[in-house]
Backbone as JSON Lines, residues from 0, in Angstrom:
{"i":0,"aa":"M","n":[-54.28,-22.84,30.64],"ca":[-53.0,-23.06,30.01],"c":[-52.93,-24.5,29.55]}
{"i":1,"aa":"K","n":[-52.57,-24.72,28.32],"ca":[-52.46,-26.07,27.75],"c":[-51.0,-26.33,27.39]}
{"i":2,"aa":"W","n":[-50.38,-27.26,28.1],"ca":[-48.99,-27.65,27.84],"c":[-48.95,-28.79,26.84]}
{"i":3,"aa":"T","n":[-47.84,-28.94,26.13],"ca":[-47.71,-30.03,25.16],"c":[-47.52,-31.38,25.85]}
{"i":4,"aa":"D","n":[-47.12,-31.38,27.1],"ca":[-46.93,-32.6,27.89],"c":[-48.17,-32.79,28.76]}
{"i":5,"aa":"E","n":[-48.94,-33.83,28.49],"ca":[-50.19,-34.08,29.22],"c":[-49.97,-34.31,30.7]}
{"i":6,"aa":"T","n":[-48.81,-34.85,31.1],"ca":[-48.57,-35.05,32.54],"c":[-48.46,-33.71,33.25]}
{"i":7,"aa":"I","n":[-47.96,-32.69,32.56],"ca":[-47.9,-31.35,33.16],"c":[-49.3,-30.75,33.22]}
{"i":8,"aa":"N","n":[-50.11,-31.0,32.21],"ca":[-51.49,-30.5,32.22],"c":[-52.29,-31.03,33.4]}
{"i":9,"aa":"A","n":[-51.94,-32.19,33.9],"ca":[-52.69,-32.81,35.0],"c":[-52.32,-32.22,36.37]}
{"i":10,"aa":"I","n":[-51.31,-31.37,36.44],"ca":[-50.86,-30.82,37.72],"c":[-51.74,-29.63,38.09]}
{"i":11,"aa":"S","n":[-52.4,-29.74,39.24],"ca":[-53.27,-28.65,39.67],"c":[-53.02,-28.21,41.11]}
{"i":12,"aa":"N","n":[-52.14,-28.92,41.81],"ca":[-51.88,-28.54,43.2],"c":[-50.45,-28.94,43.6]}
{"i":13,"aa":"R","n":[-50.09,-28.58,44.79],"ca":[-48.73,-28.82,45.28],"c":[-48.4,-30.31,45.33]}
{"i":14,"aa":"Q","n":[-49.34,-31.13,45.73],"ca":[-49.1,-32.57,45.8],"c":[-48.86,-33.15,44.41]}
{"i":15,"aa":"D","n":[-49.62,-32.69,43.42],"ca":[-49.39,-33.14,42.04],"c":[-47.99,-32.77,41.58]}
{"i":16,"aa":"L","n":[-47.56,-31.55,41.91],"ca":[-46.22,-31.1,41.52],"c":[-45.16,-31.97,42.19]}
{"i":17,"aa":"A","n":[-45.32,-32.24,43.47],"ca":[-44.35,-33.08,44.18],"c":[-44.26,-34.46,43.55]}
{"i":18,"aa":"A","n":[-45.4,-35.04,43.21],"ca":[-45.41,-36.37,42.58],"c":[-44.75,-36.31,41.2]}
{"i":19,"aa":"Y","n":[-45.04,-35.25,40.44],"ca":[-44.43,-35.09,39.12],"c":[-42.91,-34.98,39.23]}
{"i":20,"aa":"L","n":[-42.44,-34.17,40.17],"ca":[-40.99,-34.0,40.33],"c":[-40.32,-35.3,40.77]}
{"i":21,"aa":"Q","n":[-41.0,-36.07,41.61],"ca":[-40.47,-37.38,42.02],"c":[-40.35,-38.3,40.81]}
{"i":22,"aa":"H","n":[-41.38,-38.32,39.98],"ca":[-41.37,-39.14,38.76],"c":[-40.27,-38.66,37.8]}
{"i":23,"aa":"L","n":[-40.15,-37.36,37.64],"ca":[-39.11,-36.81,36.76],"c":[-37.72,-37.18,37.27]}
{"i":24,"aa":"S","n":[-37.49,-37.04,38.56],"ca":[-36.17,-37.37,39.1],"c":[-35.87,-38.86,38.94]}
{"i":25,"aa":"Q","n":[-36.88,-39.71,39.1],"ca":[-36.66,-41.14,38.91],"c":[-36.32,-41.44,37.46]}
{"i":26,"aa":"G","n":[-37.01,-40.8,36.53],"ca":[-36.69,-40.98,35.12],"c":[-35.29,-40.51,34.78]}
{"i":27,"aa":"M","n":[-34.84,-39.44,35.4],"ca":[-33.48,-38.94,35.19],"c":[-32.47,-39.95,35.76]}
{"i":28,"aa":"R","n":[-32.77,-40.47,36.94],"ca":[-31.89,-41.44,37.6],"c":[-31.79,-42.72,36.78]}
{"i":29,"aa":"D","n":[-32.91,-43.18,36.23],"ca":[-32.97,-44.44,35.47],"c":[-32.46,-44.31,34.04]}
{"i":30,"aa":"G","n":[-32.29,-43.08,33.57],"ca":[-31.87,-42.86,32.2],"c":[-33.02,-42.8,31.22]}
{"i":31,"aa":"A","n":[-34.26,-42.85,31.72],"ca":[-35.43,-42.78,30.83],"c":[-35.65,-41.36,30.32]}
{"i":32,"aa":"V","n":[-35.13,-40.37,31.05],"ca":[-35.23,-38.97,30.65],"c":[-33.82,-38.5,30.31]}
{"i":33,"aa":"R","n":[-33.62,-38.11,29.05],"ca":[-32.31,-37.64,28.6],"c":[-32.0,-36.3,29.26]}
{"i":34,"aa":"M","n":[-30.77,-36.17,29.77],"ca":[-30.38,-34.96,30.49],"c":[-29.26,-34.22,29.77]}
{"i":35,"aa":"E","n":[-29.46,-32.95,29.53],"ca":[-28.4,-32.09,29.02],"c":[-27.63,-31.47,30.17]}
{"i":36,"aa":"N","n":[-28.24,-31.42,31.35],"ca":[-27.66,-30.72,32.49],"c":[-27.57,-31.65,33.7]}
{"i":37,"aa":"P","n":[-26.52,-32.49,33.76],"ca":[-26.45,-33.49,34.82],"c":[-26.04,-32.94,36.19]}
{"i":38,"aa":"S","n":[-25.39,-31.77,36.26],"ca":[-25.01,-31.24,37.57],"c":[-26.09,-30.3,38.09]}
{"i":39,"aa":"A","n":[-26.18,-30.18,39.39],"ca":[-27.17,-29.3,40.0],"c":[-26.97,-27.86,39.55]}
{"i":40,"aa":"I","n":[-25.74,-27.43,39.47],"ca":[-25.44,-26.05,39.05],"c":[-25.95,-25.81,37.64]}
{"i":41,"aa":"D","n":[-25.64,-26.72,36.72],"ca":[-26.08,-26.57,35.33],"c":[-27.6,-26.64,35.23]}
{"i":42,"aa":"Y","n":[-28.21,-27.5,36.02],"ca":[-29.66,-27.67,36.0],"c":[-30.36,-26.39,36.45]}
{"i":43,"aa":"V","n":[-29.92,-25.84,37.57],"ca":[-30.54,-24.62,38.08],"c":[-30.3,-23.46,37.12]}
{"i":44,"aa":"S","n":[-29.11,-23.4,36.54],"ca":[-28.8,-22.35,35.56],"c":[-29.72,-22.48,34.34]}
{"i":45,"aa":"A","n":[-29.93,-23.71,33.87],"ca":[-30.82,-23.93,32.72],"c":[-32.25,-23.53,33.07]}
{"i":46,"aa":"A","n":[-32.7,-23.83,34.29],"ca":[-34.05,-23.43,34.71],"c":[-34.18,-21.91,34.68]}
{"i":47,"aa":"S","n":[-33.16,-21.23,35.13],"ca":[-33.16,-19.77,35.11],"c":[-33.21,-19.23,33.68]}
{"i":48,"aa":"R","n":[-32.37,-19.78,32.82],"ca":[-32.31,-19.31,31.43],"c":[-33.61,-19.59,30.69]}
{"i":49,"aa":"W","n":[-34.21,-20.77,30.9],"ca":[-35.46,-21.09,30.23],"c":[-36.58,-20.17,30.73]}
{"i":50,"aa":"T","n":[-36.59,-19.91,32.03],"ca":[-37.61,-19.02,32.59],"c":[-37.51,-17.63,31.96]}
{"i":51,"aa":"E","n":[-36.29,-17.16,31.79],"ca":[-36.09,-15.86,31.15],"c":[-36.52,-15.88,29.68]}
{"i":52,"aa":"A","n":[-36.33,-17.02,29.01],"ca":[-36.59,-17.11,27.56],"c":[-37.93,-17.75,27.23]}
{"i":53,"aa":"M","n":[-38.76,-18.02,28.21],"ca":[-40.0,-18.75,27.94],"c":[-40.97,-18.0,27.05]}
{"i":54,"aa":"D","n":[-40.76,-16.71,26.83],"ca":[-41.61,-15.97,25.91],"c":[-41.63,-16.63,24.53]}
{"i":55,"aa":"G","n":[-40.47,-17.07,24.07],"ca":[-40.37,-17.73,22.77],"c":[-41.15,-19.04,22.74]}
{"i":56,"aa":"Y","n":[-41.07,-19.83,23.8],"ca":[-41.83,-21.08,23.89],"c":[-43.33,-20.79,23.81]}
{"i":57,"aa":"F","n":[-43.77,-19.82,24.61],"ca":[-45.19,-19.49,24.61],"c":[-45.64,-18.97,23.25]}
{"i":58,"aa":"E","n":[-44.84,-18.12,22.65],"ca":[-45.2,-17.56,21.35],"c":[-45.23,-18.62,20.25]}
{"i":59,"aa":"N","n":[-44.2,-19.47,20.2],"ca":[-44.06,-20.43,19.1],"c":[-44.78,-21.75,19.32]}
{"i":60,"aa":"I","n":[-44.89,-22.21,20.54],"ca":[-45.48,-23.53,20.81],"c":[-46.91,-23.41,21.35]}
{"i":61,"aa":"V","n":[-47.08,-22.59,22.34],"ca":[-48.38,-22.47,23.01],"c":[-49.32,-21.53,22.25]}
{"i":62,"aa":"G","n":[-48.76,-20.51,21.63],"ca":[-49.58,-19.56,20.89],"c":[-50.29,-18.55,21.77]}
{"i":63,"aa":"Q","n":[-49.76,-18.34,22.97],"ca":[-50.32,-17.38,23.92],"c":[-49.17,-16.66,24.61]}
{"i":64,"aa":"P","n":[-49.45,-15.5,25.2],"ca":[-48.4,-14.85,25.99],"c":[-48.16,-15.6,27.3]}
{"i":65,"aa":"V","n":[-47.02,-15.38,27.89],"ca":[-46.72,-15.98,29.19],"c":[-47.74,-15.45,30.21]}
{"i":66,"aa":"P","n":[-48.37,-16.33,30.98],"ca":[-49.34,-15.87,31.98],"c":[-48.66,-14.98,33.03]}
{"i":67,"aa":"D","n":[-49.38,-13.98,33.49],"ca":[-48.85,-13.11,34.54],"c":[-48.7,-13.85,35.86]}
{"i":68,"aa":"Q","n":[-49.61,-14.78,36.13],"ca":[-49.58,-15.54,37.38],"c":[-49.27,-17.0,37.08]}
{"i":69,"aa":"P","n":[-48.09,-17.48,37.47],"ca":[-47.78,-18.89,37.23],"c":[-48.64,-19.79,38.1]}
{"i":70,"aa":"D","n":[-48.8,-21.03,37.65],"ca":[-49.51,-22.02,38.45],"c":[-48.56,-23.19,38.7]}
{"i":71,"aa":"W","n":[-49.06,-24.21,39.38],"ca":[-48.22,-25.36,39.71],"c":[-47.69,-26.05,38.46]}
{"i":72,"aa":"A","n":[-48.5,-26.09,37.41],"ca":[-48.07,-26.72,36.16],"c":[-46.91,-25.96,35.53]}
{"i":73,"aa":"M","n":[-46.91,-24.65,35.61],"ca":[-45.81,-23.88,35.05],"c":[-44.51,-24.17,35.8]}
{"i":74,"aa":"V","n":[-44.6,-24.31,37.1],"ca":[-43.42,-24.67,37.89],"c":[-42.87,-26.01,37.4]}
{"i":75,"aa":"A","n":[-43.75,-26.97,37.16],"ca":[-43.34,-28.28,36.64],"c":[-42.7,-28.13,35.27]}
{"i":76,"aa":"A","n":[-43.28,-27.29,34.43],"ca":[-42.73,-27.09,33.09],"c":[-41.32,-26.5,33.15]}
{"i":77,"aa":"I","n":[-41.07,-25.61,34.09],"ca":[-39.73,-25.04,34.25],"c":[-38.74,-26.13,34.64]}
{"i":78,"aa":"F","n":[-39.11,-26.98,35.59],"ca":[-38.23,-28.09,35.97],"c":[-37.98,-29.03,34.79]}
{"i":79,"aa":"R","n":[-39.05,-29.31,34.03],"ca":[-38.9,-30.25,32.9],"c":[-38.03,-29.64,31.8]}
{"i":80,"aa":"A","n":[-38.23,-28.38,31.53],"ca":[-37.44,-27.72,30.48],"c":[-35.96,-27.67,30.85]}
{"i":81,"aa":"A","n":[-35.66,-27.49,32.13],"ca":[-34.27,-27.39,32.57],"c":[-33.48,-28.68,32.34]}
{"i":82,"aa":"V","n":[-34.18,-29.79,32.21],"ca":[-33.5,-31.07,31.96],"c":[-32.79,-31.04,30.61]}
{"i":83,"aa":"V","n":[-33.4,-30.4,29.62],"ca":[-32.85,-30.44,28.25],"c":[-32.41,-29.09,27.71]}
{"i":84,"aa":"Y","n":[-32.71,-28.0,28.41],"ca":[-32.38,-26.67,27.9],"c":[-30.87,-26.46,27.97]}
{"i":85,"aa":"E","n":[-30.32,-26.01,26.88],"ca":[-28.85,-25.83,26.83],"c":[-28.44,-24.43,27.19]}
């Protein structure tokens, strides 16, 4: 799986995901990452909606179907997408 964000492509295990999420949360806290969903409720809802709609992302951006088995990088991509997904 090739993501458009190289930092997500580098995630291959649970520790990588934890480090990525820490970095993402720090960027959100510092204002370096623009947030559409500042509340936890909105953020989790956006993660759910993006997960349901990720077929369009895969079809239009990745050019492949959604993998049957997610990996650690896909989990990171869901968290990252939820930051800006409306």
